[in-house]
C-alpha positions as CSV (number, residue, x, y, z in Angstrom):
1,X,-131.2,4.3,163.9
2,X,-127.8,5.4,163.7
3,X,-126.0,7.6,160.6
4,X,-124.1,4.7,160.1
5,X,-126.6,2.1,160.5
6,X,-128.4,4.1,157.7
7,X,-125.3,4.1,155.6
8,X,-124.5,0.1,156.1
9,X,-128.3,-0.7,155.0
10,X,-128.7,1.9,151.8
11,X,-125.5,0.0,150.0
12,X,-127.4,-2.3,148.3
13,X,-126.0,-5.9,147.6
14,X,-123.3,-6.9,149.7
15,X,-121.4,-9.5,148.4
16,X,-122.3,-12.9,149.5
17,X,-118.8,-13.6,150.8
18,X,-119.2,-16.0,153.6
19,X,-121.5,-19.2,154.3
20,X,-123.3,-20.4,157.6
21,X,-122.5,-23.6,158.9
22,X,-126.5,-24.6,160.4
23,X,-126.3,-26.5,164.0
24,X,-126.7,-29.7,162.8
25,X,-129.4,-28.9,160.3
26,X,-131.2,-26.0,161.3
27,X,-130.8,-22.8,161.4
28,X,-132.6,-19.4,162.4
29,X,-131.6,-15.8,161.0
30,X,-132.2,-12.9,163.0
31,X,-131.1,-10.0,164.3
32,X,-128.3,-7.0,163.1
33,X,-125.4,-9.6,162.7
34,X,-127.3,-12.2,160.6
35,X,-128.1,-9.3,158.4
36,X,-125.2,-7.8,157.5
37,X,-124.0,-11.4,156.5
38,X,-126.3,-11.9,153.9
39,X,-127.2,-9.5,150.7
40,X,-129.4,-6.5,151.4
41,X,-131.3,-4.3,149.1
42,X,-133.0,-1.3,149.5
43,X,-134.2,-2.5,153.5
44,X,-133.1,-0.8,156.9
45,X,-133.3,-1.7,160.0
46,X,-136.5,-0.9,161.9
47,X,-137.1,1.7,164.4
48,X,-140.1,0.2,165.9
49,X,-139.0,-3.2,165.5
50,X,-135.6,-3.6,166.6
51,X,-133.2,-5.5,165.1
52,X,-136.0,-6.3,162.5
53,X,-135.6,-5.3,158.3
54,X,-138.1,-3.1,156.7
55,X,-138.3,-0.8,153.4
56,X,-136.4,2.1,153.3
57,X,-138.4,5.2,152.5
58,X,-137.7,7.4,149.5
59,X,-139.5,10.8,149.3
60,X,-141.8,9.9,152.7
61,X,-142.5,6.5,151.1
62,X,-141.3,3.0,151.3
63,X,-140.0,1.5,148.2
64,X,-141.7,-1.1,146.3
65,X,-139.6,-3.9,147.2
66,X,-136.5,-4.9,148.7
67,X,-134.6,-7.9,149.0
68,X,-132.7,-10.1,152.2
69,X,-130.9,-12.8,150.9
70,X,-129.1,-15.2,153.2
71,X,-125.2,-16.3,153.1
72,X,-125.0,-19.8,151.4
73,X,-126.4,-21.9,154.6
74,X,-124.2,-25.3,154.6
75,X,-125.7,-28.2,157.0
76,X,-123.9,-30.8,159.1
77,X,-125.8,-33.6,157.3
78,X,-126.8,-33.9,153.5
79,X,-130.4,-33.7,153.2
80,X,-133.0,-34.9,151.0
81,X,-135.6,-32.1,152.3
82,X,-135.8,-28.7,153.5
83,X,-138.8,-26.4,154.9
84,X,-138.9,-22.6,155.1
85,X,-139.8,-20.7,157.8
86,X,-140.3,-16.9,158.1
87,X,-141.8,-14.8,161.1
88,X,-143.0,-11.3,158.8
89,X,-145.9,-9.0,160.1
90,X,-147.4,-7.6,157.6
91,X,-149.8,-4.3,157.5
92,X,-152.5,-3.5,155.1
93,X,-151.7,-5.3,151.8
94,X,-148.0,-5.8,151.9
95,X,-146.5,-9.5,151.7
96,X,-143.6,-11.5,151.4
97,X,-142.3,-13.8,148.7
98,X,-139.8,-16.5,150.2
99,X,-137.3,-18.5,148.0
100,X,-135.0,-21.2,148.5
101,X,-132.5,-22.3,146.2
102,X,-130.3,-25.5,146.8
103,X,-127.1,-26.5,145.8
104,X,-128.0,-30.2,144.2
105,X,-125.1,-33.4,143.5
106,X,-122.2,-31.4,141.1
107,X,-122.3,-28.1,142.2
108,X,-125.8,-27.9,140.1
109,X,-128.0,-25.0,142.2
110,X,-131.7,-24.9,141.7
111,X,-132.3,-21.6,141.1
112,X,-134.4,-19.9,143.4
113,X,-137.6,-21.8,144.0
114,X,-140.9,-19.6,145.8
115,X,-141.6,-21.4,148.9
116,X,-144.8,-19.8,149.6
117,X,-146.1,-16.3,148.8
118,X,-147.5,-14.6,152.5
119,X,-149.3,-11.8,153.7
120,X,-151.7,-11.5,156.9
121,X,-154.1,-9.6,154.9
122,X,-153.8,-11.4,151.2
123,X,-154.5,-14.9,149.8
124,X,-151.3,-16.1,150.9
125,X,-150.4,-19.5,148.7
126,X,-147.8,-21.8,148.0
127,X,-146.5,-22.5,144.6
128,X,-146.0,-26.4,143.9
129,X,-144.2,-27.4,141.3
130,X,-141.9,-30.1,139.4
131,X,-138.9,-29.5,137.2
132,X,-135.9,-31.0,135.9
133,X,-132.7,-28.9,136.2
134,X,-130.0,-29.3,133.7
135,X,-130.7,-33.4,134.7
136,X,-131.1,-33.2,138.2
137,X,-134.5,-33.6,139.6
138,X,-136.2,-31.7,142.5
139,X,-139.1,-30.7,143.7
140,X,-141.4,-28.1,145.6
141,X,-144.0,-30.1,146.9
142,X,-146.4,-27.1,148.9
143,X,-143.8,-26.3,152.1
144,X,-141.0,-28.8,151.4
145,X,-138.0,-28.3,148.9
146,X,-137.3,-31.9,147.5
147,X,-134.0,-33.6,146.6
148,X,-134.9,-36.3,144.1
149,X,-131.6,-37.3,142.5
150,X,-130.1,-39.7,144.2
151,X,-126.8,-37.9,146.0
152,X,-128.3,-35.3,148.3
153,X,-127.6,-31.7,149.0
154,X,-125.9,-29.8,151.5
155,X,-126.1,-26.3,150.5
156,X,-128.9,-23.6,150.3
157,X,-129.5,-20.2,150.1
158,X,-133.0,-18.3,151.2
159,X,-134.5,-15.1,150.1
160,X,-137.3,-13.0,151.0
161,X,-138.7,-10.6,149.3
162,X,-140.6,-7.6,151.1
163,X,-143.4,-6.2,148.9
164,X,-145.6,-2.9,149.6
165,X,-147.9,-2.5,146.5
166,X,-149.0,1.7,147.9
167,X,-146.2,2.9,149.4
168,X,-147.8,3.8,152.9
169,X,-147.2,0.6,154.7
170,X,-143.9,-2.1,154.8
171,X,-143.7,-5.5,155.8
172,X,-141.3,-6.4,158.8
173,X,-138.8,-9.2,158.4
174,X,-138.3,-10.2,162.2
175,X,-136.5,-13.7,161.2
176,X,-136.1,-16.6,158.5
177,X,-134.8,-19.7,159.0
178,X,-134.5,-23.2,157.0
179,X,-134.4,-26.9,158.5
180,X,-133.3,-29.8,155.9
181,X,-133.7,-33.5,157.1
182,X,-132.8,-36.6,155.4
183,X,-135.9,-39.5,156.9
184,X,-134.0,-42.5,155.7
185,X,-131.1,-41.6,157.1
186,X,-131.6,-39.5,160.5
187,X,-128.5,-37.5,161.5
188,X,-127.5,-38.7,165.5
189,X,-130.2,-37.7,168.3
190,X,-128.6,-35.6,171.6
191,X,-128.6,-37.5,174.7
192,X,-132.0,-38.2,177.2
193,X,-131.6,-34.8,178.9
194,X,-132.4,-34.0,182.6
195,X,-136.2,-32.1,183.7
196,X,-138.1,-33.6,180.8
197,X,-140.6,-35.5,183.6
198,X,-143.2,-33.0,183.7
199,X,-146.5,-31.6,182.9
200,X,-146.6,-28.4,180.7
201,X,-150.1,-26.6,181.5
202,X,-151.9,-26.0,177.9
203,X,-155.6,-25.0,177.3
204,X,-157.2,-28.3,175.8
205,X,-159.0,-27.8,172.6
206,X,-160.8,-30.4,170.0
207,X,-161.0,-29.7,166.8
208,X,-164.4,-31.8,166.4
209,X,-166.3,-28.9,168.2
210,X,-165.9,-26.3,165.0
211,X,-167.2,-25.7,161.7
212,X,-168.3,-29.1,160.8
213,X,-167.4,-27.5,156.9
214,X,-163.5,-27.8,158.5
215,X,-163.2,-29.2,161.4
216,X,-161.8,-32.5,159.9
217,X,-159.0,-30.5,158.4
218,X,-157.5,-27.9,160.7
219,X,-155.5,-30.3,163.3
220,X,-152.9,-28.0,162.6
221,X,-154.0,-24.4,163.4
222,X,-156.0,-26.4,166.8
223,X,-152.6,-27.7,167.9
224,X,-151.0,-24.2,167.2
225,X,-154.0,-22.0,169.2
226,X,-153.4,-24.0,171.9
227,X,-150.2,-23.5,172.3
228,X,-150.8,-19.3,171.6
229,X,-153.7,-19.3,173.6
230,X,-150.7,-20.3,176.6
231,X,-148.4,-17.7,175.6
232,X,-151.2,-14.9,176.3
233,X,-152.5,-14.7,172.9
234,X,-156.3,-16.2,173.2
235,X,-158.1,-16.4,169.6
236,X,-160.9,-18.8,168.1
237,X,-159.5,-21.4,166.5
238,X,-161.5,-20.5,163.4
239,X,-159.6,-17.8,163.3
240,X,-156.3,-18.8,163.5
241,X,-156.9,-21.6,161.0
242,X,-158.4,-19.1,158.4
243,X,-155.1,-16.9,159.4
244,X,-152.8,-20.1,158.6
245,X,-155.2,-21.0,155.3
246,X,-153.1,-22.0,152.0
247,X,-154.9,-20.9,149.2
248,X,-152.6,-22.4,146.5
249,X,-152.8,-26.2,147.8
250,X,-156.5,-25.0,149.6
251,X,-155.2,-26.5,152.9
252,X,-155.1,-25.2,156.4
253,X,-151.9,-27.7,157.3
254,X,-149.3,-25.8,155.3
255,X,-146.3,-25.9,157.8
256,X,-144.4,-22.7,156.9
257,X,-147.8,-21.1,156.7
258,X,-148.5,-22.0,160.6
259,X,-145.8,-20.8,161.8
260,X,-145.5,-17.4,160.1
261,X,-148.7,-16.5,161.4
262,X,-147.7,-17.6,164.9
263,X,-144.2,-15.2,164.2
264,X,-146.7,-12.4,162.5
265,X,-148.0,-12.1,166.0
266,X,-144.7,-11.2,167.1
267,X,-143.6,-15.0,168.3
268,X,-140.7,-16.6,167.4
269,X,-142.2,-19.6,165.6
270,X,-140.7,-22.1,163.2
271,X,-141.0,-25.3,162.0
272,X,-137.5,-28.2,162.8
273,X,-137.3,-31.5,162.0
274,X,-136.0,-33.8,165.1
275,X,-134.4,-37.0,164.7
276,X,-135.7,-38.1,167.9
277,X,-137.7,-38.2,171.2
278,X,-134.9,-36.6,173.5
279,X,-135.2,-33.6,171.2
280,X,-139.0,-33.0,172.0
281,X,-137.3,-34.4,175.8
282,X,-135.3,-31.4,175.7
283,X,-138.1,-28.7,174.9
284,X,-140.4,-30.0,177.5
285,X,-137.4,-29.7,180.3
286,X,-137.4,-26.0,179.3
287,X,-141.3,-25.2,179.5
288,X,-141.7,-25.2,175.4
289,X,-144.7,-27.6,174.4
290,X,-144.1,-29.1,171.1
291,X,-146.3,-29.5,167.8
292,X,-145.6,-32.7,165.5
293,X,-146.7,-34.3,162.6
294,X,-147.8,-37.7,162.9
295,X,-149.4,-40.8,160.6
296,X,-150.1,-44.4,161.4
297,X,-152.3,-47.5,160.4
298,X,-154.7,-48.8,162.3
299,X,-154.3,-50.1,165.7
300,X,-150.3,-48.4,165.3
301,X,-151.3,-45.7,168.4
302,X,-153.4,-47.1,171.1
303,X,-155.4,-44.7,172.8
304,X,-155.6,-42.0,170.0
305,X,-159.0,-40.4,168.8
306,X,-158.8,-41.7,165.3
307,X,-157.8,-45.4,164.5
308,X,-155.4,-44.4,161.7
309,X,-154.6,-41.2,159.7
310,X,-151.8,-40.2,156.2
311,X,-151.1,-37.2,158.5
312,X,-152.1,-35.3,162.1
313,X,-150.9,-32.5,163.9
314,X,-151.0,-33.3,168.2
315,X,-149.2,-31.1,170.7
316,X,-146.6,-32.7,172.7
317,X,-147.2,-31.4,176.3
318,X,-145.5,-33.6,178.4
319,X,-144.0,-36.8,179.9
320,X,-144.7,-38.9,182.6
321,X,-144.4,-42.4,184.4
322,X,-146.6,-44.7,186.0
323,X,-145.5,-48.0,187.1
324,X,-142.1,-47.9,186.2
325,X,-143.1,-47.2,182.3
326,X,-142.5,-43.5,180.4
327,X,-145.6,-42.6,178.4
328,X,-146.1,-39.3,176.6
329,X,-148.2,-36.8,177.1
330,X,-150.4,-35.4,174.3
331,X,-153.0,-32.7,173.3
332,X,-154.3,-34.5,170.6
333,X,-157.2,-32.2,169.1
334,X,-159.0,-35.4,167.0
335,X,-160.6,-35.5,170.4
336,X,-164.6,-35.3,170.3
337,X,-164.1,-32.7,173.0
338,X,-162.4,-30.7,174.8
339,X,-162.5,-33.0,178.0
340,X,-161.1,-35.6,175.7
341,X,-158.2,-33.9,174.7
342,X,-155.4,-35.1,176.5
343,X,-153.7,-38.8,176.2
344,X,-150.7,-40.8,176.9
345,X,-149.0,-42.5,174.4
346,X,-146.6,-44.9,173.9
347,X,-143.2,-43.7,173.2
348,X,-142.4,-46.2,171.2
349,X,-145.5,-46.1,169.5
350,X,-145.5,-42.9,169.3
351,X,-142.0,-42.4,167.8
352,X,-142.9,-44.7,164.9
353,X,-145.7,-42.5,163.9
354,X,-143.6,-39.2,164.0
355,X,-142.5,-38.0,160.8
356,X,-140.1,-36.0,162.9
357,X,-141.3,-32.4,161.7
358,X,-141.8,-30.1,164.4
359,X,-143.6,-26.7,165.3
360,X,-141.8,-24.6,167.8
361,X,-143.6,-21.2,168.9
362,X,-141.9,-19.3,172.1
363,X,-141.3,-16.0,173.5
364,X,-139.2,-13.6,171.8
């Protein structure tokens, strides 16, 4: 690291002088340029992870904590919900606290609200709360910041506090992201891309062959384990599940925690929200499988292994055509065994079941 960089990152808090505009309603902040655009306290550029942030050292030990605060992020479209993602490597007992501050209605900020306390070797947990702030309601619902006021939001900021309890090791922040959306008024989808009629080769995994005590609850980490294996990280489904577990909500399906675990392995991983299937088609055309969150009633998704579900995660691996009709190809972890995980669904039925949420895990 150059002397100039050390000087810049040791100055302490920078003035929050600029505002970022999210591409549509998603932004991923990473690298020196993004970090310098925000506020930095007690953090420096990492020597071991280029473009990442870590705690600075004083007298040979890491300081107890350091903060990155993003500029104000302005979305293209108003939103009622926001989900944060973070990619942090947390050796030893180190961990990160990620918070969001949302501008609600007439310039009223929510104040910093905890979106997750996360570490690879700690009891990671979300904090669910409901609050009225000067008459403007909002709620943290596990992994979602929900604006309950009739007027939607269009600005927010993110804060990551890196913590080292003993000063011997440091967390490393490689990226932080936010996706903001309104299911009642989604923004326009992109045009249908070329090259999406393909099937990505991804290993099949069924959650139903796992430990009976957890198998009905691990659709999210099972879907993620399939992508990780495709990318070269072959870890048991049960291990991925416990590494993604939310001790606060007692669930395996915290969206942010699942991608946080993938991010801790060195991948670029985040939650996003898409307004239509064409965004998924575009990822498939790029060779990137897409984990999706769905729910549907009895008889609403033909060929699904479950008759109905109030919430389930599946992996889209491609699109195909047969007899002039298009089908979406999905690895559904609710199948009874690995051999029957691959399914083909009617795109219209699938889109009606899909709530717009996706996980993306890709190489850096």
